C-alpha positions as CSV (number, residue, x, y, z in Angstrom):
1,X,87.8,66.4,148.7
2,X,88.0,69.9,150.1
3,X,87.3,73.0,147.7
4,X,90.5,74.4,146.4
5,X,90.9,78.1,146.4
6,X,93.4,80.7,145.1
7,X,93.5,84.3,145.5
8,X,94.6,88.3,137.5
9,X,97.4,90.5,137.2
10,X,98.2,93.3,134.9
11,X,100.5,91.5,132.2
12,X,103.9,91.9,132.9
13,X,106.9,91.8,130.4
14,X,110.4,90.6,131.3
15,X,114.0,90.7,130.0
16,X,116.8,88.8,131.2
17,X,119.8,90.8,132.5
18,X,123.0,89.9,133.7
19,X,124.0,91.6,137.0
20,X,127.5,91.3,138.9
21,X,127.6,88.5,141.2
22,X,124.1,87.1,140.3
23,X,121.6,86.3,137.5
24,X,118.5,88.2,137.5
25,X,115.1,88.7,135.6
26,X,114.2,92.3,135.4
27,X,110.3,92.5,135.5
28,X,108.4,95.4,134.3
29,X,105.7,94.7,136.6
30,X,103.4,97.1,138.5
31,X,106.1,97.9,140.8
32,X,109.0,97.8,138.4
33,X,110.9,95.4,140.6
34,X,113.8,93.3,139.6
35,X,113.4,89.4,140.3
36,X,116.8,87.7,140.9
37,X,117.1,84.0,140.1
38,X,119.9,81.5,140.8
39,X,120.2,80.3,137.2
40,X,120.2,82.2,134.4
41,X,117.1,81.7,132.1
42,X,115.6,79.5,134.7
43,X,113.1,79.5,137.5
44,X,114.5,76.6,139.7
45,X,111.9,75.0,141.8
46,X,112.9,72.6,144.8
47,X,110.3,70.1,145.4
48,X,110.1,66.4,146.9
49,X,109.0,63.3,144.8
50,X,106.6,61.8,144.5
51,X,103.5,63.7,145.6
52,X,100.9,62.8,143.0
53,X,99.0,64.9,141.7
54,X,101.2,67.9,142.9
55,X,104.4,66.7,141.5
56,X,105.3,63.2,140.2
57,X,107.7,61.6,137.5
58,X,106.0,60.4,134.3
59,X,107.8,59.1,131.2
60,X,111.1,60.9,132.5
61,X,109.4,64.1,133.0
62,X,108.0,65.9,136.4
63,X,104.4,66.9,136.1
64,X,101.7,68.0,138.4
65,X,99.4,70.3,139.7
66,X,102.4,72.5,141.3
67,X,104.5,72.1,138.3
68,X,101.7,73.6,136.0
69,X,101.2,76.4,138.6
70,X,104.8,77.6,138.6
71,X,105.2,77.1,134.8
72,X,102.7,80.2,134.8
73,X,105.3,82.1,136.8
74,X,108.0,81.1,134.9
75,X,106.5,82.1,131.7
76,X,105.5,85.4,133.1
77,X,109.1,86.1,133.7
78,X,110.1,84.8,130.2
79,X,112.2,82.0,131.7
80,X,111.9,78.2,131.9
81,X,111.1,76.1,135.0
82,X,113.8,73.6,136.2
83,X,112.8,71.3,138.9
84,X,115.1,69.8,141.6
85,X,114.2,66.9,143.7
86,X,115.5,67.4,147.0
87,X,114.5,66.0,150.6
88,X,111.6,67.7,152.0
89,X,113.4,68.7,155.3
90,X,115.7,71.0,153.4
91,X,112.8,72.5,151.8
92,X,110.5,73.4,154.9
93,X,113.5,74.3,156.8
94,X,114.5,77.1,154.2
95,X,118.0,75.4,153.9
96,X,117.7,75.0,150.0
97,X,116.4,78.3,149.3
98,X,119.2,80.1,151.6
99,X,121.7,77.8,149.7
100,X,120.6,79.1,146.5
101,X,119.9,75.4,145.5
102,X,116.3,76.8,144.0
103,X,114.4,80.1,143.6
104,X,111.2,78.7,144.9
105,X,109.7,75.5,146.9
106,X,106.7,74.0,145.5
107,X,105.9,70.8,147.2
108,X,102.1,70.6,148.3
109,X,103.4,72.5,151.1
110,X,101.3,73.7,153.9
111,X,101.9,77.4,155.4
112,X,102.5,76.9,159.2
113,X,104.0,79.5,161.9
114,X,107.0,77.4,162.1
115,X,107.9,77.2,158.5
116,X,107.2,80.8,158.1
117,X,110.0,81.3,160.5
118,X,112.6,79.9,158.0
119,X,110.8,81.0,154.5
120,X,108.3,83.3,153.0
121,X,105.3,82.1,151.5
122,X,103.2,83.3,148.6
123,X,99.5,83.7,149.1
124,X,97.5,80.5,149.6
125,X,96.9,78.6,146.4
126,X,95.3,75.5,147.6
127,X,93.0,74.4,150.6
128,X,93.7,71.0,152.0
129,X,93.1,68.8,155.3
130,X,94.2,65.7,156.7
131,X,92.7,62.3,155.8
132,X,93.0,58.5,156.7
133,X,94.0,55.9,154.1
134,X,93.5,52.0,154.7
135,X,93.0,48.9,152.7
136,X,89.6,48.7,151.3
137,X,87.0,47.1,153.7
138,X,89.1,48.1,156.8
139,X,87.0,49.2,160.0
140,X,89.6,51.8,160.8
141,X,87.7,55.0,160.1
142,X,89.1,57.2,163.0
143,X,92.2,57.6,165.0
144,X,90.3,56.5,167.9
145,X,89.6,53.0,166.1
146,X,93.4,52.5,165.6
147,X,94.2,52.3,169.4
148,X,97.1,49.8,169.7
149,X,97.7,49.8,166.0
150,X,100.3,51.2,163.6
151,X,99.8,54.4,161.8
152,X,102.0,55.5,158.9
153,X,103.0,59.1,158.8
154,X,105.2,61.1,156.4
155,X,108.4,62.6,158.1
156,X,108.2,66.3,158.7
157,X,104.7,66.7,157.6
158,X,101.6,68.4,159.0
159,X,100.1,64.8,159.0
160,X,102.6,63.7,161.2
161,X,102.1,66.2,163.7
162,X,98.5,65.7,163.6
163,X,98.8,62.2,164.2
164,X,101.1,62.5,167.1
165,X,99.0,65.1,168.7
166,X,95.7,63.4,168.3
167,X,96.7,59.8,168.0
168,X,96.4,58.6,171.5
169,X,98.0,55.0,172.3
170,X,98.9,54.7,168.4
171,X,102.2,53.5,167.1
172,X,103.3,55.9,164.5
173,X,105.7,54.7,161.9
174,X,107.8,57.3,159.9
175,X,108.5,57.1,156.4
176,X,110.7,59.5,154.1
177,X,108.2,59.9,151.3
178,X,104.6,59.2,150.2
179,X,105.5,56.5,147.9
180,X,106.8,54.4,151.0
181,X,103.9,55.4,152.9
182,X,101.6,54.2,150.8
183,X,103.4,50.9,149.9
184,X,103.4,50.3,153.7
185,X,99.5,50.6,153.8
186,X,98.8,48.4,150.8
187,X,101.4,45.6,152.1
188,X,100.0,45.7,155.5
189,X,103.2,47.0,157.2
190,X,100.9,49.6,158.8
191,X,97.3,49.5,159.6
192,X,96.5,52.9,158.2
193,X,98.2,56.2,157.2
194,X,97.7,59.8,157.5
195,X,98.4,62.5,154.9
196,X,96.7,65.4,153.0
197,X,93.4,64.4,151.4
198,X,94.3,65.7,147.8
199,X,97.1,63.1,147.5
200,X,95.0,60.4,149.2
201,X,91.9,60.7,147.0
202,X,94.0,60.6,144.1
203,X,95.9,57.4,145.1
204,X,92.7,55.5,146.1
205,X,91.2,56.4,142.5
206,X,94.1,54.7,140.9
207,X,94.3,52.0,143.6
208,X,90.8,50.5,144.2
209,X,92.0,48.2,146.8
210,X,92.4,51.1,149.1
211,X,89.9,53.6,150.7
212,X,90.0,57.2,152.3
213,X,87.8,56.5,155.6
214,X,88.0,59.7,157.4
215,X,89.1,63.3,156.9
216,X,90.0,65.6,159.7
217,X,89.3,69.3,159.4
218,X,92.6,71.1,159.9
219,X,92.1,74.0,157.7
220,X,95.4,73.9,155.9
221,X,96.7,76.1,153.0
222,X,99.5,75.6,150.7
223,X,101.8,78.2,149.6
224,X,104.8,78.6,147.2
225,X,107.9,79.2,149.4
226,X,110.5,81.7,148.6
227,X,113.9,82.7,150.5
228,X,113.2,85.0,153.3
229,X,113.1,88.6,152.3
230,X,112.9,87.6,148.4
231,X,109.7,90.0,148.2
232,X,110.2,90.6,144.4
233,X,109.5,87.2,143.4
234,X,106.9,86.5,146.3
235,X,104.8,89.1,145.0
236,X,105.2,88.3,141.4
237,X,104.1,84.6,142.2
238,X,100.9,86.2,144.1
239,X,100.2,88.3,141.0
240,X,100.3,85.1,138.8
241,X,98.1,83.2,141.2
242,X,95.5,85.8,141.4
243,X,95.4,86.4,137.6
244,X,95.3,82.7,136.9
245,X,92.2,82.4,139.4
246,X,90.6,85.3,137.5
247,X,91.1,84.2,133.9
248,X,90.2,80.4,134.2
249,X,93.9,79.1,133.9
250,X,93.8,77.8,137.5
251,X,90.5,76.0,136.8
252,X,92.0,74.5,133.8
253,X,94.9,73.2,135.8
254,X,92.8,72.0,138.4
255,X,90.6,70.0,136.2
256,X,93.5,68.4,134.6
257,X,94.8,67.1,137.9
258,X,91.4,66.6,140.2
259,X,88.2,65.4,138.9
260,X,86.0,68.7,140.0
261,X,86.8,72.4,139.5
262,X,87.5,74.5,142.7
263,X,84.7,76.6,144.1
264,X,85.3,80.4,143.6
């Protein structure tokens, strides 16, 4: 698995205030800015389930790496996190943020130029790359080896983009979410699948009849998305991420969801 990096803040205090026409959290952070939230007392997060270990449902509760990270932001603002499960297309296009369905988008989402046209990203908090997953014992260890075969991809992802750009003479089969994609690999509906390495390594750890057979160095970084122009919230997220890396909270969250601590 690729090393994960994030970028300690001066601790801030926050008090909830009600403003005409909207709900806001007034933070006395370093710049004294006001962070507006769509729901009183809550930091609402749009995500797309399942994407374990970043977000998944366990015992009727949504948990994961992204969930714990955003919880740190909510705690700093003295509110609670509320999670909305929504299709990924509405997240990456910025539609959900613009419609005020949520304040932030945290969905193991790679920062790309196209997505940055639709929403603003926090500083990177996680490094990733694309990987190939197959049934254990498979000889498919590269895209070239899949010539004439079926390769599963998740709709709207950088994995799909990479596969279509680099997978010559490969039939790509699109799936709406990660669970459907991985089930297709196990059942033989597709010969292999491409997705982010973090989720695939976690999957094969729990499903030893599958294997990650290749990684493709795409140099991706995840960011938390906010509505374009929502600089107050974006800056607050950056401060919390930076603080968490400095004081050990990030490493603690990482160790909880992954087998090794991130490199500094």
